[in-house]
VOPAGU-2260 file (C-alpha; in pm, 1 decimal, decimal comma):
REM VOPAGU-2260
SITE   aa  ch    i         X         Y         Z
SITE  MET   A    0    2796,6     357,4    2794,9
SITE  SER   A    1    2766,6      -9,5    2889,0
SITE  PRO   A    2    2643,2    -266,8    2634,4
SITE  GLU   A    3    2320,0    -307,0    2832,7
SITE  GLN   A    4    2260,0      69,1    2833,0
SITE  ASN   A    5    2324,9      74,2    2458,7
SITE  LEU   A    6    2067,0    -202,7    2403,3
SITE  ASP   A    7    1816,7     -12,2    2617,3
SITE  LYS   A    8    1872,3     304,3    2413,2
SITE  VAL   A    9    1834,7     117,9    2083,1
SITE  TRP   A   10    1516,8     -52,5    2204,5
SITE  GLN   A   11    1361,9     273,3    2325,4
SITE  ASN   A   12    1409,1     414,6    1974,0
SITE  VAL   A   13    1260,6      98,8    1821,8
SITE  LEU   A   14     962,8     114,3    2057,4
SITE  ALA   A   15     903,3     477,3    1961,8
SITE  ASP   A   16     880,7     368,5    1596,0
SITE  PHE   A   17     648,5      79,3    1684,6
SITE  GLU   A   18     423,7     311,7    1882,6
SITE  LEU   A   19     376,6     524,7    1570,9
SITE  SER   A   20     334,9     226,0    1336,1
SITE  LEU   A   21      90,6      14,6    1537,1
SITE  SER   A   22    -248,5      70,8    1690,0
SITE  HIS   A   23    -236,8     172,5    2056,0
SITE  GLY   A   24    -383,2    -164,0    2156,3
SITE  ASN   A   25    -130,8    -370,1    1961,9
SITE  TYR   A   26     162,6    -162,8    2081,3
SITE  THR   A   27      52,3    -182,1    2445,3
SITE  THR   A   28     -31,3    -551,8    2432,2
SITE  TRP   A   29     270,4    -685,4    2243,6
SITE  PHE   A   30     557,5    -438,2    2276,8
SITE  LYS   A   31     528,3    -198,5    2568,7
SITE  SER   A   32     667,7    -438,7    2830,3
SITE  THR   A   33     937,2    -595,0    2611,4
SITE  LYS   A   34    1311,8    -557,2    2644,3
SITE  LEU   A   35    1594,1    -598,6    2396,1
SITE  LEU   A   36    1826,0    -862,8    2540,1
SITE  ALA   A   37    2069,7    -916,4    2254,0
SITE  LEU   A   38    2131,1    -787,2    1904,3
SITE  ASP   A   39    2383,9    -890,0    1643,2
SITE  GLU   A   40    2402,1    -906,6    1265,6
SITE  ALA   A   41    2224,3   -1242,6    1249,5
SITE  SER   A   42    1964,6   -1231,4    1526,0
SITE  VAL   A   43    1772,5   -1034,2    1782,7
SITE  THR   A   44    1660,1   -1154,7    2125,5
SITE  ILE   A   45    1359,7    -981,0    2277,4
SITE  GLY   A   46    1246,1   -1044,5    2632,1
SITE  VAL   A   47     869,5   -1086,6    2668,8
SITE  ILE   A   48     643,9   -1153,3    2965,8
SITE  ASN   A   49     503,7   -1489,2    2853,1
SITE  ILE   A   50     505,5   -1754,9    2581,4
SITE  PHE   A   51     192,2   -1613,6    2419,8
SITE  GLY   A   52     368,2   -1280,8    2366,8
SITE  LYS   A   53     668,7   -1462,6    2222,9
SITE  ASN   A   54     448,8   -1648,0    1976,8
SITE  GLN   A   55     270,9   -1330,0    1868,2
SITE  LEU   A   56     597,5   -1145,7    1801,6
SITE  GLU   A   57     737,1   -1440,8    1606,5
SITE  ILE   A   58     421,7   -1490,7    1398,9
SITE  LYS   A   59     279,8   -1141,5    1345,8
SITE  TYR   A   60     569,6    -897,8    1371,1
SITE  PRO   A   61     899,7   -1038,9    1240,1
SITE  ALA   A   62     895,1    -818,9     928,2
SITE  LEU   A   63     825,0    -502,4    1130,8
SITE  ILE   A   64    1098,4    -585,2    1381,2
SITE  LYS   A   65    1352,0    -650,2    1101,9
SITE  GLU   A   66    1250,2    -333,0     920,1
SITE  VAL   A   67    1289,2    -107,6    1222,4
SITE  LEU   A   68    1613,3    -265,5    1343,8
């Protein structure tokens, strides 16, 4: 499995957890169209569709993202 395929698999599992943890609206708005671009012990890079989505993930969801990852 390539590193990119591994990231995709990890992110699909994370998204499944988010879908159960968040309201349908919040999940659809902030996470459904995201992609995991990089992951290491110190940081995570998530691809989003615009700067507003980036700001929302950084402000509202860092604890949830850390918890699930």
